[in-house]
N, C-alpha and C positions, 0 to 999 in steps of 0.2 A: 481517386477518392478512396479513403480507408474508413472502415467502420469498426466499432466495437459491438459485439453481439453476445449477449448472454443466452446460451442455448436453452431449449426446453428442458433438457436433462438437468440443468442447474436449477431451474425454477421448480422442478418436481421435488428436489431436495429442500429448497429454501424459498418457498412461495412468498414469504414476507420480508425477504432480504432487500437491501437497497445498496447500490454501488455508486458512490460519488465519483464521477470521472472528470478529470481536468486534463486538457492537452494544451501544451504551450510550445512556442518557438522562440528563437533568438535568446535562449537561456545561456548565460555565461557561467559555466560550471567552475571556471577558474577565476571567478570574480575577485578582485582585490577591493575590499571595502575601505572607505575612509575611516579614520579613527572613530568618528561619531557613529557611523553606520555599524561598525564592528561592535561598539559598545551597546548599541540598540539591540542587535541580534543576540549578543551575549545575555542581555537582560531578559529578552524573550525566552531564551532557553532556561535561564535560572527560574523565571516565574513559572514556566511550564512544568519543570521538575517539582516545584512546590505544589502546583495545582494537581498534579497526578496523585499526590498523597491523599487528596480528598476523595479519590475513588476507592481507597483501600481501607479496610477495617483491620486494624492490627490484631484483633482477637481471632481473626479467621486466617487459615492458610491462604496463600496467594490464589490457589486454584479455586477457592470457594467465594472469592470476591466477585460480584456480579459481572463486572466488565471482562473478567477472565473466564468465569464459569460459562458464560454464554458461548464462548469460543471453544472451550473444552467440549461442551455438548455438541457444537456444530461439527467438530472434527470426528465425532463418533458416528456421523451419518454417512461417511464414505471411507473407503480404505485409505490408510495413510502409512507413510514410512514410520517405523518405530521411533518415538521421540519427537516427531514433528509437532510443532506448536505454532499458533498464530503469532505474528511478529510483535503485536502489542504486548504479549505476555513477557517477552524478553526485556522490553523497555521497562515495564512496570516491576519486573523482578529486581532490576538494578535499583530502582527508586526505593522499593520496599526494604532493601538491604542497606540503605543509607549510602548508595553509590550513585550520585546524580549522573545523568547522561551528559557527557562533556562535549566541547566544541570539536568539530572535525573540519568542516568546510561550510561556507555560507548556505548553500542549497540544502545540504544534509542537516545543518543545524535548524534551519527554518522548518523543514519537514518533520524533524524529530520534535520540535517545539509544538507544532500543531497536533501531532500524534499524541504527545503526552498531555497536552491541555485538554483534549477531548476524549482521551483513552480510546482512540480508534486506530486500527492498523492502516498504514499508508505504504504503497509500493510505487516505485518509479522505474520506468523502462525507457530505453532508447527507441523512440517511435520510428526513427529512420531505418532501424534494423528489422522492422516487421515485414514479413513476407505475406502480402495480402491482408485480409481482415484479421483482427484479433478477436478471439472467442474465449468464453469461459464455459466449460462444460465437462462432462464425464468422459474419461479416456478409455480407449479400448485396452491400453496397456502396451508397453514396449516402444512408445513414441520417442523420437530423438530428444535427448536432454543432457546437456553438459553443464553441470552446476558451476557456479562461480567458485574458483579456487580448487577445482578438481581437474585431473587429466583423464578421467574415465567417465564414460556415459553412465547415467543413473536414471533410467527410464521410469515413468510412472507405473503404478500397479493397475491392473484392470479395475475399472470402477472408480478410480481416483479422480478427484476434481482438480482441474488445472486451467490456467490461462494458456492458450496455444494459438499458433498461426499455421500457415501452409507448410512451414519448414519444421515444425515440431513444437515442443512445449516451451513456454516462456517462463512460467513460474509453477513449481510443483506444489501439491497439497494446498491448492487455492492460493494462500498468501504466505507460504512458509519459506520456500527457497527459490531464488532467481537463477536464471541460466546465464552463461557467459555471452551468448550470441546477442542478447538484447540489453546487456548491462550498461549502465551509465558510466562514462569516462569524462575526463576534462574537455574532450573535443565534442561531446554530445551537445546539440543545440535544440533538438526537438524532442519533447518528452511526453509520455503517457503516464498519468498519475491516477491511481485508484485508491479510494478509501472505502472500506467495506463495513456494513452495519447489518448485524443479524438480530438486533433488538428493536422491534417496531416502535417502542416507546422513545427511541432516541433519534428519530428522523430529523427533528428540528435541529438537533446538535450536529448531525451530519451535514446539513445545509450550511450552518454557520461555519463549520470547519472547512468546508469546500471553498466558501467565499473568502475566508480569512487566508487560506493558503494561496489562492490566486492573487490576492492583493499584496501579500508579502513577497511573493516571487516577482511580481511586477516592480515593486518598490526597490528591492535590493539586488536582483540579479538580471534585470532587464528583460524578463520574460514577457512575451505577448500572448495573451490568452487566445487560443484557437477555438476551443469548445469547452463548455462546462455544463454538466447535466447530471441529474440523479437518475440512474437506470433502475427500473423496477419491473415487476412482472407485467404491468400494464404498458410500459414503454421499454421493451427489452433490448433495443439497439439504438445506436446514435452514430452520426458521422464524427470521426475524430480528426480527420484531415481532409479538407475539400480537394 
């Protein structure tokens, strides 16, 4: 049995945060969609790009729009690597510049569509690669972390917030950069998916986004839901794999 546990050190920083967790098995990362399915997913992504514009006020810099500003403020509560930003900011930046997020692969397109539609960050990890339970908490600093696309270790700073397991860090600066060890590939079939919310006024949107993502992954890439729950300070852990 594997669990996801948000440590007390996390809640001391973000007592009102909520993390939507979805774990799935039997995912076909290399799924070949029918022409009709491909058109449906393309339409989802196109619609989500348009919906994302609704979160942005053109008269404000991107960093001052509410859905980005809450994450800029969140990243000031713990030490981060220079330039680290929440993943949703990168997606919204493209949209704001008139560069819609394009198609990559079915699972990525579905995840990006939900992330854009609800302006919430979503991260996906290879659950089979976890060593023991997955945690979210404050790091001592120096833990093992090999970033995707790098040949050199890039350990977290003391006090930095990160997802981690018994073997080291899984994602640095909370939801900024993933590591190679737990990255998703075409052969990945069991996945841990997290979408984070630091705005207590958006909890209902978080629930809708979590439900929608689960349904879309089931419909298009054969995913079977193992667990689905919103983790809060009152329910700080859950079983992600029986």
